[in-house]
C-alpha positions in Angstrom: 51.5 51.3 136.1 49.6 53.7 133.1 51.1 56.4 131.3 48.7 59.6 129.9 50.3 60.0 126.5 48.2 62.4 124.4 47.3 61.2 120.7 49.4 63.4 118.6 52.4 61.8 121.2 51.3 58.3 119.7 50.9 59.2 116.4 54.2 59.9 116.0 55.9 57.6 118.1 53.4 55.3 115.6 52.8 56.5 112.2 51.3 59.9 110.7 49.6 57.9 108.0 47.2 56.2 110.9 46.0 60.0 112.8 42.7 60.1 110.2 41.6 56.2 110.2 41.7 55.9 114.1 39.8 58.9 115.0 41.1 58.6 118.9 39.8 61.5 121.3 42.3 63.2 124.3 44.5 61.5 125.9 45.5 58.3 125.8 46.0 55.8 128.4 49.0 53.6 128.5 48.7 50.0 130.0 51.7 47.5 129.9 51.0 43.9 130.1 53.0 41.0 130.3 54.8 40.2 127.1 51.9 37.9 124.9 52.2 36.8 121.7 48.9 36.6 119.3 50.3 35.6 116.0 53.1 32.5 115.1 53.1 31.7 111.6 54.9 28.7 112.1 52.3 27.6 114.4 48.9 25.2 113.3 47.1 26.4 110.3 44.6 29.0 111.7 43.5 32.4 112.4 47.0 33.4 114.1 48.8 30.8 112.4 50.0 29.1 110.0 50.5 28.8 107.1 53.6 31.3 106.1 52.8 34.9 104.6 53.6 34.2 100.6 54.6 36.9 98.9 52.4 40.2 98.2 50.2 38.1 100.3 48.2 40.8 103.1 46.4 39.0 105.8 44.5 40.2 108.5 45.2 38.9 112.4 42.3 39.0 115.1 44.7 40.8 117.8 41.8 42.3 120.3 40.1 39.5 122.6 42.0 36.0 121.3 43.5 33.9 124.3 45.8 34.3 125.5 46.6 37.8 125.7 42.7 38.9 125.7 43.5 42.7 125.3 40.2 44.2 126.1 38.4 45.6 123.3 38.4 49.1 124.3 42.0 49.6 123.0 42.5 52.4 120.3 46.6 51.6 119.3 48.7 48.6 120.3 52.3 48.3 121.2 53.2 45.6 119.2 56.8 43.6 118.6 56.9 42.0 115.2 59.3 40.0 114.3 60.1 38.1 111.0 61.3 34.3 110.4 63.3 33.2 108.2 62.6 34.6 104.7 63.5 32.9 100.9 63.4 36.8 99.4 63.6 40.2 100.2 61.4 42.0 101.0 59.1 44.4 103.7 56.6 44.0 106.4 53.9 46.7 106.5 51.3 46.8 109.3 47.7 48.6 109.8 44.6 48.9 110.8 42.1 46.2 109.1 40.1 47.8 106.6 42.3 50.5 105.8 44.8 51.2 103.1 48.1 50.0 103.3 50.5 53.0 104.3 53.8 53.5 101.7 56.4 53.2 104.7 57.2 49.2 105.9 57.9 48.2 109.6 60.3 46.1 108.9 62.9 45.4 106.0 64.2 41.7 105.4 66.7 39.8 103.0 66.9 36.7 102.2 68.4 34.1 104.6 67.8 36.9 107.4 67.9 35.3 111.3 64.7 36.2 113.2 65.0 40.0 112.9 62.3 42.3 115.1 61.2 45.6 115.2 58.6 47.2 117.6 55.6 49.0 115.9 52.6 50.9 117.9 49.3 50.6 115.7 45.9 51.5 115.6 42.9 49.7 115.8 40.4 50.1 113.6 37.5 52.3 113.4 34.7 49.6 113.7 34.0 45.8 114.7 34.7 43.8 112.3 37.8 44.6 111.7 38.2 47.0 114.5 39.5 43.8 116.6 42.5 43.2 113.7 45.6 44.3 111.7 46.1 43.3 108.7 50.1 42.5 107.7 51.7 42.8 104.1 54.3 41.0 103.1 55.9 43.4 100.3 58.1 41.5 98.4 59.6 42.0 94.3 57.0 41.3 92.0 58.1 38.1 90.4 59.0 36.6 93.6 57.4 33.4 95.0 59.2 34.2 98.5 57.8 33.8 101.8 57.6 34.5 105.2 57.1 33.4 108.7 55.8 36.7 110.9 55.3 36.6 114.6 53.6 39.1 116.2 54.3 39.4 120.2 51.9 42.6 122.6 53.2 44.0 125.4 50.6 47.0 126.2 48.0 48.9 124.5 46.2 52.6 124.6 43.3 53.4 125.6 
């Protein structure tokens, strides 16, 4: 099932901070996919795996064309379910197109010792490749903390 969605509606559902960086034109179509895990920092060390994210660290994760999800390179925004696991300090996650500045707003806030905590987000892809096929995730924690958090990113669809 494909649904038409204008860019303005995508921006309202996603984040106003990304309108300029995504530069999408005209109506976009949403394509659902079977839920698929793209990133899990609890897994082996690698581009879409471990280690845990350190306090105030930003990591770029490949999203488009990554197995097993294989989202198309034509996707201009992706629907994510982002989950934090086992935070060791208070903090928040910020997610944004790779190659752009981190937004002021977070997509997920958490406290030391929280259980697995999810939230949904629609994030535009960057405008060039690379980093057009990546998203950046920033783990913001208080300045002097040495806290860490695991990040799990699933997708269930994309816009093109």
